[in-house]
C-alpha positions in Angstrom: 0.0 0.0 0.0 2.8 2.4 0.9 4.4 1.8 -2.6 1.2 2.5 -4.5 -0.2 5.4 -2.4 2.9 7.3 -1.3 5.7 5.9 -3.6 7.6 4.6 -0.6 9.6 1.6 -1.9 12.7 1.6 0.4 13.8 2.5 3.9 15.5 5.5 2.3 12.1 6.6 0.8 10.6 6.3 4.3 13.4 8.3 5.8 12.8 11.0 3.2 9.0 11.1 3.7 8.8 14.1 6.0 6.1 15.3 8.4 4.2 18.4 7.5 4.0 19.6 11.1 4.8 18.6 14.7 2.6 18.7 17.8 4.0 19.4 21.2 3.2 16.5 23.6 6.4 17.1 25.7 4.4 18.5 28.7 1.1 17.8 30.5 -1.1 20.8 31.1 -3.3 21.5 34.1 -7.0 21.7 33.0 -7.6 24.7 35.2 -4.8 26.7 33.4 -6.2 26.3 29.9 -7.4 29.5 28.3 -8.5 31.0 24.9 -4.9 31.5 23.9 -4.2 27.8 24.1 -4.4 26.1 20.6 -3.4 22.5 21.4 -3.3 20.9 24.9 -2.4 17.7 26.5 -4.0 16.9 29.9 -4.1 13.9 32.2 -7.0 12.9 34.6 -9.7 10.6 35.7 -12.7 9.8 33.4 -15.7 10.7 35.5 -18.6 10.0 33.0 -19.1 8.9 29.4 -22.5 8.7 27.7 -24.3 9.0 24.3 -26.7 11.9 24.1 -29.1 13.2 21.4 -30.8 11.3 18.5 -30.2 10.7 14.8 -28.0 13.5 13.3 -27.5 15.1 16.8 -26.2 11.9 18.4 -22.8 12.2 20.0 -20.6 10.8 22.8 -19.9 13.2 25.7 -17.4 12.5 28.4 -15.7 14.5 31.2 -12.1 14.3 32.4 -11.0 15.7 35.8 -7.7 16.5 37.4 -6.9 18.3 40.6 -7.3 21.8 39.0 -10.6 21.3 37.1 -12.5 19.3 34.5 -12.8 19.4 30.7 -15.5 18.1 28.3 -14.7 15.7 25.4 -17.1 15.1 22.5 -17.1 12.7 19.6 -19.5 12.7 16.6 -18.2 9.7 14.8 -17.3 6.1 15.8 -19.1 6.8 19.1 -20.2 3.2 19.9 -16.6 1.9 19.4 -15.1 4.7 21.5 -17.6 4.3 24.3 -16.8 0.6 24.6 -13.1 1.4 24.7 -13.3 3.9 27.5 -13.8 3.0 31.2 -15.2 5.5 33.8 -12.9 5.8 36.7 -9.8 5.0 34.6 -7.0 7.6 34.2 -6.2 8.8 30.6 -3.8 11.1 28.8 -5.7 13.3 26.3 -4.4 15.5 23.5 -6.4 17.7 21.1 -7.2 21.1 19.7 -8.9 23.2 22.3 -12.2 24.8 21.8 -14.7 26.6 24.1 -18.4 26.0 24.3 -20.5 28.1 26.7 -17.2 29.5 28.1 -16.1 26.0 29.1 -13.0 24.3 27.6 -13.8 21.4 25.3 -12.0 18.8 23.1 -13.6 17.6 19.9 -12.4 14.2 18.7 -9.3 14.2 20.9 -6.5 11.5 20.9 -6.9 9.5 24.1 -4.7 6.8 25.6 -4.4 5.1 29.0 -2.2 7.1 31.5 0.9 5.2 32.5 4.3 5.9 34.2 5.9 6.0 30.8 3.7 8.8 29.4 3.2 10.6 32.7 5.4 13.6 31.9 4.7 13.6 28.1 6.9 12.6 25.2 10.6 13.3 24.9 10.2 14.8 21.4 7.8 16.8 19.3 5.4 14.3 17.7 5.4 14.4 13.8 2.2 14.4 11.8 2.6 12.8 8.3 0.4 13.2 5.3 -1.6 10.0 4.5 -4.4 9.0 2.1 -7.9 7.8 2.6 -7.0 4.3 1.4 -4.1 4.0 3.8 -6.3 5.3 6.7 -8.8 2.5 6.1 -5.9 0.0 6.4 -4.9 1.6 9.7 -1.9 3.5 8.2 -2.7 7.0 9.2 -0.2 9.7 9.9 0.6 8.4 13.4 1.1 4.8 12.1 3.6 6.1 9.5 5.3 8.0 12.4 5.7 4.7 14.3 7.3 3.0 11.3 9.8 5.9 10.9 10.5 5.9 14.7 11.4 2.2 14.6 13.5 2.7 11.4 15.6 5.4 13.2 16.2 3.0 16.1 17.6 0.4 13.7 20.1 2.6 11.9 23.1 4.5 13.0 25.4 7.3 11.6 27.3 4.8 9.3 24.0 4.0 7.6 23.5 7.7 6.7 26.9 8.7 5.4 27.9 12.4 5.1 27.6 13.8 1.5 28.8 17.4 2.0 32.5 18.4 2.3 33.7 19.2 5.8 34.5 22.7 4.7 30.8 23.4 4.0 29.6 21.7 7.2 32.0 23.9 9.2 31.3 27.1 7.2 27.5 26.9 7.8 27.6 25.1 11.1 25.5 22.3 9.8 24.7 19.3 12.0 25.6 15.8 10.6 23.2 14.1 8.2 22.1 11.4 10.6 21.2 13.9 13.3 19.4 16.0 10.6 17.2 13.1 9.8 16.5 12.3 13.5 15.6 15.9 14.2 13.5 16.5 11.1 11.3 13.6 12.2 11.5 13.6 16.0 13.1 16.8 17.3 13.5 17.3 21.0 12.7 21.0 20.6 11.7 23.4 17.8 15.3 24.6 17.7 16.5 21.1 16.9 13.9 20.9 14.1 15.0 24.2 12.6 18.7 23.1 12.5 17.7 19.9 10.7 15.5 21.7 8.3 18.2 24.2 7.3 20.7 21.4 6.8 18.4 19.3 4.6 17.1 22.2 2.6 20.7 23.2 1.7 21.5 19.6 0.7 18.4 19.5 -1.6 19.3 22.7 -3.3 23.0 21.9 -3.4 22.6 18.6 -5.3 19.9 19.9 -7.6 22.2 22.7 -8.7 25.2 20.5 -8.8 23.5 18.1 -11.2 22.7 20.9 -13.6 26.0 22.5 -13.1 27.7 19.2 -14.0 25.8 19.1 -17.3 26.9 22.6 -18.1 30.5 22.1 -16.9 30.9 18.8 -18.9 29.5 20.5 -22.0 31.9 23.4 -21.6 34.9 21.1 -21.2 34.1 18.3 -23.7 31.3 19.0 -26.1 32.6 19.9 -29.4 30.6 22.5 -31.3 30.5 24.1 -34.7 32.8 27.2 -35.0 31.4 30.3 -36.7 34.7 32.0 -37.6 33.6 34.9 -39.7 31.0 37.6 -40.1 30.2 37.8 -43.8 28.2 39.5 -46.4 24.7 38.3 -45.3 25.1 39.7 -41.8 26.8 42.9 -42.9 24.2 43.7 -45.7 21.3 43.0 -43.3 22.8 45.1 -40.5 23.5 48.0 -42.8 20.5 48.0 -45.1 17.6 45.9 -43.6 17.8 46.4 -39.8 14.5 48.3 -39.0 15.9 50.1 -36.0 19.1 50.7 -34.1 19.9 47.8 -31.7 19.5 48.4 -28.0 22.5 48.1 -25.7 20.9 44.9 -24.3 20.7 43.4 -27.8 24.3 44.3 -28.5 25.5 42.8 -25.2 23.6 39.5 -25.9 24.9 39.3 -29.5 28.4 39.6 -28.1 27.8 36.8 -25.6 26.3 34.5 -28.3 29.1 35.3 -30.8 31.7 34.5 -28.2 30.0 31.1 -27.6 29.7 30.1 -31.2 33.3 31.1 -32.0 34.7 29.0 -29.1 34.6 25.6 -30.7 32.3 24.4 -27.9 28.6 23.7 -28.3 26.4 26.5 -27.0 23.2 26.0 -25.0 22.0 29.5 -24.0 18.8 30.7 -22.4 17.8 34.2 -23.7 15.1 35.7 -21.7 13.6 39.1 -22.6 10.4 40.8 -21.9 7.6 41.1 -24.5 8.7 43.3 -27.4 12.4 43.4 -26.3 13.6 42.2 -29.8 14.7 38.6 -29.2 13.7 37.6 -32.8 16.1 40.2 -34.3 18.9 38.8 -32.2 18.0 35.2 -33.3 17.9 36.3 -37.0 21.3 38.1 -36.8 22.8 34.9 -35.4 21.2 32.7 -38.1 22.7 35.1 -40.7 26.2 34.6 -39.2 25.5 30.8 -39.3 24.7 31.2 -43.1 27.8 33.2 -43.6 29.7 30.2 -42.2 27.8 27.8 -44.5 25.5 26.4 -41.8 21.8 26.0 -41.8 19.5 27.2 -39.0 16.2 26.1 -37.6 13.6 28.0 -35.5 11.1 25.9 -33.6 8.0 27.6 -32.2 5.2 26.0 -30.0 2.2 26.8 -32.2 1.4 27.1 -35.9 0.3 30.7 -35.4 3.6 31.7 -33.8 5.6 29.7 -36.4 3.7 31.5 -39.2 4.3 34.8 -37.5 8.1 34.2 -37.3 8.1 33.1 -41.0 6.2 36.2 -42.1 8.3 38.7 -40.1 11.7 37.1 -41.0 10.8 36.8 -44.7 9.8 40.5 -44.6 12.9 41.5 -42.7 15.5 39.8 -45.0 13.8 41.3 -48.2 16.0 40.5 -51.2 18.9 38.8 -49.4 19.9 35.5 -51.2 18.5 33.3 -48.4 15.9 30.5 -48.7 13.5 30.5 -45.7 10.9 27.8 -45.5 8.0 26.9 -43.2 7.1 23.4 -42.0 4.2 22.7 -39.7 1.7 19.9 -39.0 -0.8 21.3 -41.5 1.8 21.8 -44.3 0.3 20.1 -47.5 2.0 16.9 -48.6 3.5 18.3 -51.8 4.8 21.4 -50.0 6.2 19.2 -47.2 8.0 16.9 -49.6 9.6 19.9 -51.3 10.7 21.5 -48.0 12.2 18.2 -46.8 14.1 17.8 -50.1 15.4 21.4 -50.1 16.5 21.1 -46.5 18.3 17.8 -47.0 20.2 19.2 -50.1 21.2 22.3 -48.1 19.2 24.8 -50.2 17.1 25.8 -47.2 19.1 28.3 -45.2 16.5 28.9 -42.4 13.8 26.3 -41.6 10.9 27.7 -39.4 8.3 25.4 -37.9 6.6 23.7 -35.0 7.8 20.5 -33.4 7.4 19.0 -37.0 11.0 20.2 -37.6 12.4 17.6 -35.1 10.7 14.6 -36.7 13.0 11.9 -38.1 12.0 12.7 -41.7 13.6 16.2 -41.4 17.2 15.8 -42.4 19.6 18.8 -42.6 22.7 18.9 -44.8 24.6 21.0 -42.2 22.6 22.3 -39.3 24.7 24.7 -37.2 22.2 26.8 -35.2 18.9 26.0 -33.6 16.5 28.5 -32.0 13.7 27.3 -29.6 11.1 29.9 -29.0 9.0 29.7 -25.7 11.2 27.1 -24.0 8.4 26.2 -21.5 6.3 24.7 -24.3 9.0 22.1 -25.1 10.4 19.4 -23.0 14.2 18.8 -22.5 13.8 15.6 -24.6 12.5 17.6 -27.5 15.4 20.0 -27.2 17.8 17.0 -27.2 16.3 15.7 -30.5 17.7 18.9 -32.2 21.2 18.0 -31.0 21.1 14.8 -33.1 20.4 16.6 -36.3 24.1 16.9 -37.0 27.2 14.8 -36.2 28.5 17.8 -34.3 25.5 19.2 -32.3 24.2 22.6 -33.4 24.4 25.6 -31.1 21.1 26.0 -29.3 19.5 29.3 -28.4 16.4 28.9 -26.1 14.2 32.0 -26.0 11.4 32.9 -23.6 9.2 36.0 -23.3 8.2 34.9 -19.8 10.7 36.7 -17.5 12.1 34.3 -15.0 13.3 35.6 -11.5 17.0 35.0 -11.0 16.4 32.5 -8.2 14.2 30.4 -10.4 16.5 30.6 -13.4 19.5 29.5 -11.3 17.5 26.5 -10.0 15.5 25.5 -13.0 17.9 26.3 -15.9 21.3 25.8 -14.3 22.3 23.6 -17.3 22.0 26.6 -19.6 24.1 29.7 -20.0 22.0 32.7 -19.2 21.4 36.0 -21.1 18.9 38.7 -20.2 17.5 41.5 -22.4 16.0 44.0 -20.1 15.6 47.0 -22.5 12.9 47.8 -25.0 13.7 49.2 -28.5 13.7 53.0 -28.8 10.5 54.7 -29.6 8.3 52.3 -27.6 6.0 54.0 -25.1 5.1 52.3 -21.9 1.6 50.8 -22.0 -0.8 52.6 -19.6 -2.7 50.0 -17.6 -5.9 50.7 -15.6 -8.3 48.5 -13.6 -12.0 49.2 -14.2 -15.1 47.5 -12.7 -18.1 46.2 -14.7 -20.2 49.3 -14.0 -17.6 51.3 -16.1 -18.2 49.2 -19.2 -20.0 52.0 -21.2 -17.1 54.4 -20.5 -14.6 51.7 -21.6 -16.5 51.1 -24.9 -16.7 54.9 -25.5 -12.9 55.1 -25.0 -12.4 52.3 -27.7 -14.6 54.3 -30.1 -12.3 57.4 -29.5 -9.2 55.3 -30.4 -10.9 53.8 -33.4 -11.7 57.3 -34.6 -8.0 58.0 -34.5 -7.5 55.0 -36.9 -6.4 52.6 -34.1 -7.7 49.0 -33.4 -8.6 47.1 -30.2 -8.5 43.6 -28.7 -11.2 42.4 -26.3 -10.1 39.2 -24.6 -12.2 36.6 -22.8 -10.9 33.9 -20.5 -11.0 30.2 -21.5 -10.4 27.7 -18.7 -10.4 24.1 -19.6 -12.6 22.9 -16.7 -15.3 25.4 -17.6 -14.7 25.7 -21.4 -18.4 25.3 -22.3 -19.4 28.1 -20.0 -16.5 30.3 -21.1 -17.4 29.6 -24.7 -21.0 30.7 -24.0 -19.6 33.9 -22.3 -17.4 34.5 -25.3 -20.3 34.3 -27.7 -22.5 36.4 -25.5 -19.6 38.9 -25.2 -19.2 39.0 -29.0 -22.9 39.9 -29.5 -22.6 42.5 -26.7 -19.5 44.1 -28.4 -21.4 44.1 -31.7 -24.3 46.0 -30.1 -21.8 48.6 -28.9 -20.1 48.7 -32.3 -22.8 48.2 -34.9 -22.0 47.6 -38.6 -21.3 49.2 -41.0 -19.6 51.9 -38.9 -17.5 49.2 -37.2 -16.4 45.7 -38.1 -15.7 43.1 -35.4 -13.9 39.8 -36.0 -13.7 36.8 -33.6 -11.1 34.1 -32.9 -11.3 31.1 -30.6 -9.9 27.7 -30.2 -12.9 25.8 -31.5 -12.7 27.5 -34.9 -11.2 25.7 -38.0 -7.7 26.9 -38.6 -8.5 28.5 -42.0 -11.4 30.5 -40.6 -9.2 31.5 -37.6 -6.4 32.6 -40.0 -8.9 34.6 -42.2 -10.3 36.4 -39.2 -6.8 37.2 -37.9 -5.6 38.4 -41.3 -8.6 40.7 -41.5 -7.6 42.3 -38.2 -3.9 42.5 -39.3 -4.8 44.5 -42.5 -7.2 46.7 -40.5 -10.3 45.3 -42.3 -11.8 44.9 -38.8 -11.2 47.3 -36.0 -12.0 45.0 -33.1 -10.7 41.5 -32.4 -12.8 39.5 -29.9 -10.8 36.5 -28.8 -9.9 34.0 -26.2 -6.2 33.7 -25.1 -5.2 32.1 -28.4 -3.7 35.5 -29.3 -1.5 35.4 -26.3 1.5 34.8 -28.6 1.9 35.1 -32.3 0.0 38.2 -33.4 1.8 41.4 -34.2 -0.4 44.3 -35.1 1.4 47.6 -34.4 -1.8 49.6 -35.1 -3.7 48.0 -32.2 -3.6 50.4 -29.2 -6.2 49.1 -26.8 -6.3 45.7 -25.0 -9.4 45.1 -22.9 -9.2 41.9 -20.7 -12.6 40.7 -19.6 -12.8 38.9 -16.2 -9.2 39.9 -15.6 -9.4 38.4 -12.1 -9.4 34.9 -13.7 -6.0 35.3 -15.3 -2.6 34.7 -13.8 0.0 37.5 -13.7 2.3 36.1 -16.4 -0.7 35.6 -18.7 -2.0 39.1 -18.1 1.5 40.4 -18.9 1.8 38.3 -22.1 -1.7 39.6 -23.3 -0.8 43.2 -22.6 2.3 42.7 -24.8 0.0 42.4 -27.8 -0.3 46.2 -27.8 2.4 48.8 -27.5 4.1 47.6 -30.6 3.8 50.8 -32.5 4.9 54.4 -31.9 1.5 55.5 -30.5 0.4 55.4 -26.9 -1.3 52.1 -26.0 -3.6 51.1 -23.2 -4.5 48.0 -21.3 -7.9 47.9 -19.5 -8.5 45.2 -16.9 -12.2 44.7 -16.5 -13.6 42.8 -13.5 -16.7 42.3 -11.5 -17.2 44.3 -8.3 -16.3 41.5 -6.0 -12.8 40.0 -6.4 -10.5 37.9 -4.1 -7.6 39.4 -2.2 -5.1 37.6 -4.5 -6.8 38.8 -7.6 -6.8 42.4 -6.3 -3.1 42.0 -5.6 -2.4 40.8 -9.2 -4.3 43.6 -10.7 -2.6 46.2 -8.5 0.8 44.9 -9.7 -0.2 45.1 -13.4 -1.3 48.7 -13.0 1.8 49.6 -11.1 4.5 48.3 -13.5 5.3 47.2 -17.1 8.5 45.5 -16.0 8.1 41.7 -16.7 10.9 40.8 -14.2 9.2 42.6 -11.3 5.9 40.9 -12.3 7.6 37.5 -12.4 9.1 38.1 -8.9 5.6 38.9 -7.6 4.1 35.9 -9.4 6.7 33.7 -7.7 5.8 35.2 -4.3 2.1 34.8 -4.8 1.8 31.4 -6.4 5.1 29.7 -5.5 7.4 27.9 -7.9 5.3 24.9 -8.6 2.7 26.9 -10.5 5.0 28.9 -12.7 4.6 27.7 -16.3 7.7 26.2 -17.8 9.9 25.7 -14.8 9.4 22.0 -14.4 12.6 20.6 -15.8 12.5 16.8 -15.2 11.1 17.3 -11.8 14.0 19.4 -10.5 11.7 21.8 -8.7 9.8 19.1 -6.9 11.7 19.7 -3.7 10.5 17.9 -0.6 11.6 20.7 1.8 13.1 23.7 0.0 11.0 26.6 -1.3 13.0 28.7 -3.7 11.0 31.8 -2.9 11.3 31.6 0.9 14.7 30.0 0.9 16.4 32.4 -1.5 19.4 32.9 0.9 20.0 29.1 0.9 19.6 28.9 -2.9 22.3 31.5 -3.3 24.6 29.9 -0.7 24.2 26.5 -2.4 24.9 28.0 -5.8 28.0 29.7 -4.6 29.4 26.4 -3.2 28.5 24.5 -6.4 30.2 27.1 -8.6 33.3 27.0 -6.4 33.6 23.2 -6.5 33.0 22.9 -10.2 35.5 25.7 -10.9 38.3 24.1 -8.9 37.5 20.3 -8.9 34.9 19.3 -11.5 35.8 15.6 -11.3 35.8 15.5 -7.5 39.4 14.2 -7.2 40.3 16.2 -4.1 40.0 14.2 -0.8 37.5 16.7 0.6 35.1 16.2 -2.3 35.1 12.4 -2.2 31.9 12.5 -0.2 30.2 14.2 -3.1 31.6 11.7 -5.6 30.5 8.7 -3.5 27.0 10.1 -2.9 26.5 10.8 -6.7 27.7 7.2 -7.4 25.1 5.8 -5.0 22.5 8.0 -6.6 23.6 6.9 -10.1 20.2 6.2 -11.5 19.0 9.7 -10.5 21.9 11.7 -11.9 23.8 12.4 -15.0 26.8 10.5 -13.6 27.3 8.6 -16.8 28.1 11.9 -18.5 30.9 12.7 -16.2 32.6 9.5 -15.3 
């Protein structure tokens, strides 16, 4: 049962199944001293009565316990016949429970009760752990207390030699960590809260240290051993584009990132770099410039996007940007026609395709490159690590890989989740872009919002109106979208205004037609679900209205807002909500109104939701920490990272005596690590 329900297969698994809280049963309280400030209490006394009262739904077992300072009532609503038979009036018992008050009298509801003995007379010698269990286990008698008994017996059977140290002595000394064996004893059965906190700090560090060490080893090994294509020159394609086709001067951030990437691709080592930049920061231009350098060195490039809409968008914008340059750019997606697909595959294999753009279709076995040298993955969080690895196999010498994301990642999260990648940040918008003005409006302001849209349309601008679409309530949301569409049309009647609509249930050709009508300003208003979150670039659109904005997460609100503000004119984002919204939702909207900085928004998102919810950070379960929380434990994250970097810089093969503990531990954990890559 433990295997199936809790994935506990070994003694080590049981040792690493931690309690979610502890209760203090180390002392016995006097009944007369209990008060409203007491949350949990343990008392001892004589059972003076025990009877079932009430009928049907009101039936309950009521008993009273008395010591030399007073008496307390105990009440049970379930299992009352069994409990009544087990209790004996006149017997002494030890009782523990959450304290409540009824008619100003202290009361326990469903307390834990056991016979009072010499052994438990003064309470336990440790804080009692409470473990999470499941309904199926509870039915079999394996509740949280039973799991605690198993763990207690296990700790009696093992000693310090069974839990060998895995951190160098220098780290233990520097941070004053207790030994591993003691850490496990005190995380489960601490004598005091202080003992527990020492154990928690030690084991959190260990978790974060080895998580970052595994990623760091991948990066370190790649830097030392992985051969990469060398881009030795900047030729005519890059120079001509830079001098004649570049639509605007590069920002300092773009220049810095280009320099970092060019250094990588000229080193002879394979590059794996994460480029994160806010919405509209110009990541695509950087990627294109590098693909041109690849072409100047006789290499092909591939750009992989998560959706057909986004792949098409990249294809259109790159084709437009390169103009008459002698470069063959092709598109390959799941909906490419058979004849077209066959032609693209042939041209790619013969090397005539310089840049191939597409969805995950580009990593299929049928796609063969003549000489792939540079791969760009857009929106990393939509692709798994395994899919990224398939690109490496497209050439004998793996291509350089640039991973791009428009979802800014807080530094703490990036260090922990993307430690195997080198890391570049673009934190500057191209010149001429004005900050989007964001406001929060309630439903009763709707007429004013619609009037404002009319004013913008009168200036020749366009507007998005976005409705939520949540999978669990998709039917209801779809109905709301259709209702909203009709309502928008009533505010903006034809032929003075034209409204188009896009949603996920549409056929792709109809969706494309409606989008294109908006792109060429044939319609002034686009009513849509979040399918336009990425992949639509309409510089003329100046208003983004987000309906039921309280239903959206921060990163999604920020992504949606990024669909406007792409032209030189002032743009606006209006967050529309009902009058009653939750505290969390109010906090999200307040942040959106206060800042356009995606990195600040991501930090707040991490604070509010925690790391597990952030889209795109789950790299092979690396963030499924048992104890550590990368938001609350930022100090420990940084300390662990500092130690990992220091060790990998000075002794990446763990040959020094002080690092043998790490080497031995990694060897024992062989199935869970990338040890095969470094041995």
